[in-house]
C-alpha positions in Angstrom: 11.1 -3.3 11.5 10.6 -1.4 8.8 7.5 -0.4 7.8 5.7 -2.6 4.9 2.7 -2.0 2.8 0.8 -4.7 3.0 -0.1 -3.8 -1.1 2.8 -3.3 -2.6 4.8 -6.4 -1.1 5.2 -9.4 -3.2 3.3 -12.5 -2.5 5.9 -15.7 -2.7 6.1 -18.7 -3.9 8.7 -20.5 -2.8 9.2 -23.9 -4.5 12.2 -26.4 -2.8 13.5 -29.2 -3.8 15.1 -32.1 -2.2 18.9 -32.9 -3.9 18.0 -31.5 -7.3 21.6 -31.0 -9.3 22.4 -27.6 -10.5 23.2 -29.3 -14.2 19.5 -30.4 -14.5 18.3 -27.3 -15.3 21.1 -25.4 -16.7 21.2 -24.8 -20.5 24.8 -26.5 -20.9 23.4 -29.9 -18.9 22.2 -32.7 -19.9 19.4 -33.2 -21.7 16.8 -33.2 -18.9 13.3 -31.8 -19.7 12.5 -28.8 -17.1 10.1 -26.7 -19.8 8.6 -25.1 -16.8 12.0 -24.4 -15.0 13.3 -23.2 -18.0 10.2 -20.6 -18.6 11.2 -19.4 -14.9 14.7 -18.6 -16.2 13.3 -17.1 -19.4 10.8 -14.9 -17.4 12.9 -14.2 -14.6 16.8 -13.8 -13.7 18.8 -17.5 -13.5 21.5 -18.0 -10.9 24.7 -20.0 -12.5 26.7 -19.6 -9.6 24.5 -20.2 -6.5 25.3 -22.5 -3.7 24.5 -24.4 -0.7 26.2 -23.8 2.4 26.0 -27.8 3.3 25.6 -30.6 1.4 22.9 -32.7 4.0 19.3 -31.9 4.5 18.5 -30.9 7.8 21.6 -28.4 8.1 21.0 -26.8 5.1 16.9 -26.5 5.8 18.3 -25.0 8.8 20.3 -22.5 7.2 18.0 -21.6 4.8 15.7 -20.6 7.8 17.9 -19.0 9.9 20.3 -17.5 7.9 23.1 -19.0 9.1 25.6 -21.0 8.5 25.2 -24.3 10.3 27.9 -23.9 13.1 26.1 -20.8 13.9 22.7 -22.6 14.1 23.7 -25.8 15.7 21.7 -28.1 13.1 25.3 -29.7 11.9 23.9 -32.9 10.6 20.6 -34.6 10.3 17.8 -34.2 13.0 16.7 -37.8 12.6 19.5 -39.6 12.9 20.7 -41.5 16.0 24.0 -39.4 15.7 22.2 -35.9 15.8 24.5 -33.3 17.5 21.1 -31.3 18.1 17.7 -33.2 17.3 15.8 -29.4 17.5 16.9 -26.4 16.0 17.4 -23.7 18.7 14.4 -22.1 20.2 16.1 -18.1 20.2 17.1 -18.1 17.0 15.4 -15.5 14.8 13.3 -17.4 11.5 12.6 -15.8 8.2 9.3 -17.5 8.6 8.8 -16.1 11.8 9.6 -12.3 11.0 7.6 -12.4 8.2 4.6 -13.6 10.0 4.4 -11.0 12.2 4.9 -8.7 9.9 1.7 -9.6 8.4 2.2 -12.3 5.5 0.1 -15.2 5.8 2.7 -18.3 5.5 1.7 -22.2 4.5 4.1 -25.0 3.9 3.7 -27.8 2.2 6.0 -31.4 1.8 9.0 -32.0 3.6 10.0 -30.0 6.5 13.4 -31.9 8.1 14.2 -29.0 10.1 14.1 -30.8 13.8 13.1 -34.1 15.0 10.2 -32.6 17.3 9.6 -29.7 15.6 7.4 -28.4 12.5 6.8 -25.5 10.7 3.5 -24.6 12.6 6.2 -23.9 15.4 7.9 -21.0 13.1 4.9 -19.2 11.4 3.5 -21.6 9.2 0.2 -23.3 8.5 1.2 -26.8 7.8 -1.4 -28.6 4.8 0.7 -31.9 5.1 2.6 -34.6 2.9 5.2 -35.5 5.4 6.7 -39.3 5.0 7.6 -41.2 7.9 11.3 -41.3 7.5 12.1 -37.3 7.4 9.1 -36.0 9.2 5.9 -37.8 10.2 4.1 -34.8 10.7 0.3 -35.9 9.3 -1.1 -38.7 7.7 -2.3 -36.7 4.7 -0.8 -37.9 1.7 -1.1 -42.1 3.4 -4.9 -41.0 4.0 -4.7 -39.5 0.1 -3.5 -42.6 -1.1 -5.8 -44.9 1.2 -9.0 -43.0 -0.2 -7.2 -43.6 -4.1 -7.0 -47.3 -3.2 -3.6 -48.1 -3.5 -2.2 -47.4 0.0 1.3 -46.4 1.1 3.7 -49.7 1.2 1.5 -51.9 -0.7 2.6 -51.3 -4.5 5.0 -54.0 -5.9 8.0 -51.7 -7.6 9.7 -53.0 -10.9 13.0 -52.5 -12.5 14.4 -52.5 -8.5 17.9 -51.1 -8.0 20.0 -51.3 -5.2 23.8 -50.6 -3.7 25.7 -53.5 -3.0 27.5 -56.4 -4.6 24.4 -57.6 -6.1 22.1 -54.5 -7.1 19.2 -56.1 -7.6 19.2 -57.9 -4.0 16.2 -56.3 -2.6 17.5 -57.5 0.6 21.3 -55.7 0.6 22.4 -52.5 0.4 20.0 -49.2 0.0 17.2 -48.8 -2.4 18.2 -46.6 -5.1 16.1 -46.8 -8.0 12.5 -48.3 -9.4 9.3 -47.7 -11.5 5.7 -48.0 -9.5 3.3 -49.1 -11.3 1.1 -46.0 -10.0 -0.2 -43.0 -12.2 1.2 -39.6 -11.6 -2.0 -38.5 -9.7 -1.1 -41.2 -6.9 2.4 -39.9 -6.2 4.0 -37.7 -3.3 5.0 -34.8 -6.1 1.4 -34.4 -7.4 0.0 -34.4 -4.2 2.2 -31.6 -3.2 1.6 -29.9 -6.1 -2.4 -30.5 -5.5 -2.2 -28.8 -1.6 0.0 -25.6 -2.7 -2.7 -25.2 -5.8 -5.5 -25.2 -2.7 -3.3 -22.6 -0.8 -3.2 -20.0 -4.0 -7.0 -21.0 -4.4 -7.6 -20.4 -0.8 -5.7 -16.8 -1.1 -7.8 -15.8 -4.1 -10.7 -16.8 -2.6 -10.3 -15.3 0.8 -9.6 -12.2 -1.1 -7.1 -10.7 1.6 -5.0 -7.2 1.7 -2.0 -9.0 3.3 0.4 -11.1 0.9 1.0 -14.6 1.2 4.0 -16.8 1.3 3.6 -20.3 0.5 6.6 -22.6 0.3 6.4 -26.1 -1.1 8.7 -28.4 -0.6 9.1 -31.6 -2.6 10.6 -35.4 -1.7 12.7 -35.5 -4.7 14.6 -36.2 -6.7 16.0 -37.4 -3.7 16.6 -41.4 -3.7 15.1 -43.8 -4.1 14.1 -42.5 -7.9 10.7 -44.1 -7.7 8.8 -43.0 -10.5 5.4 -43.8 -12.5 5.3 -44.5 -16.4 5.8 -41.9 -18.7 8.7 -40.7 -16.7 9.9 -44.1 -15.5 10.9 -44.8 -19.4 11.2 -41.2 -20.8 15.3 -41.3 -21.1 16.7 -44.4 -22.2 19.7 -45.4 -20.2 21.8 -47.0 -23.1 21.6 -43.1 -24.6 23.3 -41.5 -21.7 26.7 -40.5 -20.8 28.1 -41.0 -17.6 29.2 -37.8 -16.3 33.0 -37.3 -17.0 34.1 -36.9 -13.6 33.3 -41.0 -13.2 36.7 -41.4 -14.7 37.6 -40.5 -10.8 40.8 -42.3 -9.2 41.0 -40.8 -6.2 44.4 -40.6 -6.4 45.7 -37.2 -4.5 42.4 -36.9 -2.9 41.5 -37.5 0.7 41.1 -41.3 1.4 38.1 -40.8 2.8 36.5 -40.6 -0.6 37.7 -43.9 -1.7 35.9 -45.4 1.4 32.7 -43.7 0.8 32.4 -46.1 -2.2 32.2 -49.2 0.2 29.9 -47.4 2.5 27.7 -46.4 0.3 27.8 -49.5 -1.6 28.3 -47.7 -4.8 31.0 -50.0 -5.3 29.1 -52.5 -7.0 27.3 -50.3 -9.3 28.9 -50.8 -12.8 28.2 -47.9 -15.9 24.4 -49.7 -17.1 23.5 -49.5 -13.5 24.6 -45.9 -12.9 22.7 -44.9 -16.7 19.6 -46.8 -15.3 19.6 -44.9 -11.7 20.5 -41.7 -14.0 17.1 -42.1 -16.3 15.1 -42.5 -13.0 16.4 -39.5 -11.8 16.0 -37.4 -14.5 12.8 -38.5 -14.9 12.0 -37.7 -11.5 13.3 -33.9 -12.2 11.0 -33.6 -15.4 7.6 -35.1 -13.4 8.5 -32.6 -10.7 9.0 -29.6 -13.1 5.3 -31.0 -14.8 3.8 -30.3 -11.2 5.2 -27.0 -11.1 4.0 -26.1 -14.4 0.3 -27.0 -12.6 1.4 -24.9 -9.9 2.5 -21.4 -12.1 -0.7 -22.0 -14.1 -3.3 -22.1 -10.9 -1.3 -18.6 -10.4 -2.3 -17.6 -13.7 -5.6 -18.6 -13.5 -6.4 -16.8 -9.9 -4.8 -13.6 -11.3 -2.0 -13.7 -8.8 1.0 -14.6 -11.2 1.8 -11.0 -11.6 1.7 -10.2 -7.9 3.8 -13.2 -6.7 7.5 -13.9 -6.7 8.1 -17.5 -7.6 11.6 -19.1 -6.3 12.9 -22.3 -7.4 15.8 -23.6 -5.6 17.1 -27.3 -4.1 18.4 -27.6 -0.5 21.6 -29.4 -2.3 22.8 -31.9 -5.3 23.3 -35.2 -5.9 26.6 -37.3 -7.0 24.4 -39.8 -8.9 27.0 -41.4 -10.4 29.5 -38.1 -10.8 33.0 -39.6 -9.2 31.6 -42.6 -9.0 29.7 -41.8 -5.6 26.2 -42.1 -5.1 24.0 -39.8 -2.4 26.4 -37.1 -1.1 28.9 -36.9 1.8 32.2 -35.5 2.8 33.5 -34.7 -0.7 32.8 -30.9 -1.8 32.3 -31.4 -5.4 29.9 -29.2 -7.1 27.6 -32.1 -7.8 26.1 -31.4 -4.2 27.2 -28.3 -3.7 26.1 -26.1 -6.6 22.3 -25.7 -6.6 19.8 -24.2 -9.0 18.4 -21.1 -8.2 15.9 -19.0 -10.6 13.8 -15.8 -9.4 10.8 -14.4 -11.5 9.7 -10.8 -9.6 7.4 -9.7 -12.0 8.0 -6.1 -13.0 11.6 -5.9 -11.5 13.5 -9.0 -13.0 14.8 -8.8 -16.7 13.5 -12.0 -18.3 15.7 -14.1 -19.7 18.6 -12.3 -17.2 21.9 -14.4 -15.3 23.5 -13.8 -12.8 27.1 -14.9 -12.4 28.1 -13.6 -9.2 28.0 -16.6 -6.4 25.2 -16.5 -3.7 24.4 -18.7 -1.2 21.3 -20.6 -0.7 20.7 -18.7 2.9 21.2 -15.7 1.0 17.3 -16.0 0.2 16.3 -15.7 4.2 17.4 -12.2 3.5 15.8 -11.6 0.3 12.8 -13.1 1.9 12.5 -10.4 4.4 13.7 -7.3 2.1 10.4 -8.2 -0.3 8.8 -8.1 3.3 10.2 -4.8 4.2 11.3 -6.2 7.2 15.0 -5.7 8.9 17.5 -8.3 8.4 18.4 -9.2 11.8 22.5 -9.0 12.4 22.9 -12.1 13.6 22.1 -13.7 9.9 25.1 -14.9 7.6 22.7 -13.9 4.8 22.8 -10.7 1.7 19.7 -10.1 0.1 19.8 -11.1 -3.7 16.9 -8.1 -4.1 19.9 -5.8 -5.9 20.9 -8.5 -7.6 17.7 -9.2 -8.7 17.1 -5.4 -9.6 20.4 -4.8 -11.5 19.5 -7.1 -14.0 17.2 -4.4 -15.6 19.9 -2.7 -16.3 22.7 -5.3 -17.1 24.7 -5.3 -20.2 23.6 -8.4 -22.3 21.2 -9.7 -19.6 24.2 -10.9 -17.6 24.5 -9.3 -14.1 28.4 -10.2 -13.1 30.6 -8.4 -11.0 31.4 -5.2 -12.6 27.6 -4.3 -12.1 27.1 -5.1 -8.2 31.3 -4.1 -7.3 30.3 -4.3 -3.5 29.4 -8.2 -3.7 31.8 -11.1 -2.8 33.2 -12.9 -5.5 33.4 -16.2 -3.5 31.4 -18.4 -1.2 31.9 -20.7 1.8 30.7 -24.0 2.7 30.8 -26.6 5.2 30.2 -30.0 6.3 30.5 -31.9 9.8 29.2 -35.7 9.3 26.7 -37.6 8.9 25.9 -41.0 9.8 29.5 -42.2 8.5 30.8 -39.7 11.1 32.3 -36.6 12.4 34.2 -35.6 9.3 35.0 -31.2 9.7 35.5 -29.8 5.8 35.6 -25.9 4.8 35.2 -24.8 1.6 35.8 -21.2 -0.1 35.0 -21.4 -3.8 35.3 -18.5 -6.6 34.6 -18.6 -10.1 37.8 -20.1 -10.8 39.2 -21.5 -8.0 37.6 -23.8 -5.0 39.7 -24.8 -1.8 38.6 -27.3 0.6 39.9 -27.6 4.6 39.9 -31.1 5.5 40.6 -31.6 8.9 42.5 -35.5 9.5 43.0 -35.7 5.6 44.9 -34.0 2.8 43.3 -30.3 1.5 41.8 -30.2 -1.8 42.6 -27.0 -4.8 41.0 -27.2 -8.3 41.2 -25.0 -11.2 37.8 -25.1 -12.5 38.7 -23.5 -15.7 41.0 -26.3 -16.8 39.6 -29.0 -14.7 35.7 -27.9 -14.2 35.2 -32.0 -13.4 37.5 -31.5 -10.3 39.4 -34.8 -11.4 43.0 -33.0 -10.2 44.1 -32.0 -6.9 46.6 -29.6 -7.1 47.1 -28.7 -3.3 50.7 -29.2 -3.7 51.3 -28.0 -7.2 54.1 -25.4 -7.1 52.1 -23.3 -9.7 49.2 -22.9 -7.3 51.2 -21.7 -4.2 50.0 -18.3 -4.3 46.1 -18.7 -5.2 46.6 -21.7 -2.4 48.1 -18.7 -0.1 45.2 -16.6 -1.0 42.4 -19.1 -0.8 43.5 -20.2 2.7 44.0 -16.5 3.9 40.0 -16.1 2.8 38.9 -19.0 4.6 40.4 -17.4 7.6 38.5 -13.9 7.2 35.5 -15.9 6.9 36.1 -18.2 10.0 36.5 -14.7 11.7 33.5 -13.0 10.7 31.3 -15.9 11.3 32.4 -16.9 14.6 33.6 -20.6 13.4 34.0 -22.5 16.9 37.2 -23.8 14.7 39.0 -20.4 14.1 41.0 -21.2 17.4 43.3 -23.6 15.8 42.5 -23.6 12.3 44.1 -20.6 11.0 47.0 -21.4 12.6 47.2 -24.8 10.7 46.3 -22.8 7.6 48.9 -20.3 7.7 51.5 -23.0 8.3 50.7 -25.3 5.7 50.8 -22.1 2.8 
């Protein structure tokens, strides 16, 4: 372990959202009000090509904790489901949080965990401040007690404007709960409560006056469905003014059969354009509500004199289809809707305000980044690269943009995978460069997209003769990555890919 000067290491405030799309806070995205996320971008570095290693909650969060791809940490699908391949994270794997705790950081955590069925953040170096829900992690009663004290117990509120999947989207007894308006005040929402607990942690650190730095992680339960929001967020966006995503034109021609099957499985085949517009309006309202809670947290940092010595990171575990490709939630579809994620880092005195990084990075690269900030050596078993060099070079980047020429040693592609969820096991691997995306689908046709010509990923070019060289190169990259990361499928998939080229 490297020597760490406790006086110089930054505090870290890490805000992770649940199923937040990249485009919601992107300059070229839809008209979602994200003033605080935009502020982080204007005061720090925004990553325009950040990707999750897998688009499912437990697996992505386990990768973030361990710095390893899911096939390396064993958490291949959601831990709370009956078909979980592993219910808990293997105890022998090093995690960034345990290593930071050993190095002198004071770690606290509030909100969603969802890494192991029987494990809690406290088993990984954090003190847990509450805010769990029953569905994913029934860790404590803090939020339920908060609501009871305020006279609005959880589960005893009647929602309005409810929307469900299925043949009748207004039938509360059918399908999956998609969206609704709740009559409670903003102060009664879980988002507000999680921000409040985070502010408590900031105040406690400021009051203690400790020499050691703190690391606080705030995990919001949203904007994951059901998109349930109070006023003013429930009516902030007019469904009639919303344009559906261009990929709503999806026909599934030339695509893996599982994609169209997912419409019926998720019940999304019963949702019409007006239903999607209504759901999108609630989703955007959810994003804005969380953004406003983030503003409260940043204000607390400033009021307690901690802003200049605290690195702030905002990211999401993965995205959400919310009508993209006519899909709901996520699944065995490796589109950017669910694999591209927001990532902003404000590191006072280091990151160039308003800079943008265009080189591709992974969500779990943050594990190595947190360790470098803490002066801790990154374990060799990590499949992650620290982002610190990218953050530092932003000060000298031309036009405020960190590109491939600024960091020639940085890889120009990212990789991802998927192993299935409650629909059943389904092997996928992905390699993505700035222009191209290749998806290996074990039981079906592969996919190839030219993202420059087709940013909405509507045309599968896997058999196009004009892309033969691209297809071969990306398959070779995938083979190399499988070897480097000890992918268990490397014993037979490389031969399949070479024979298919």
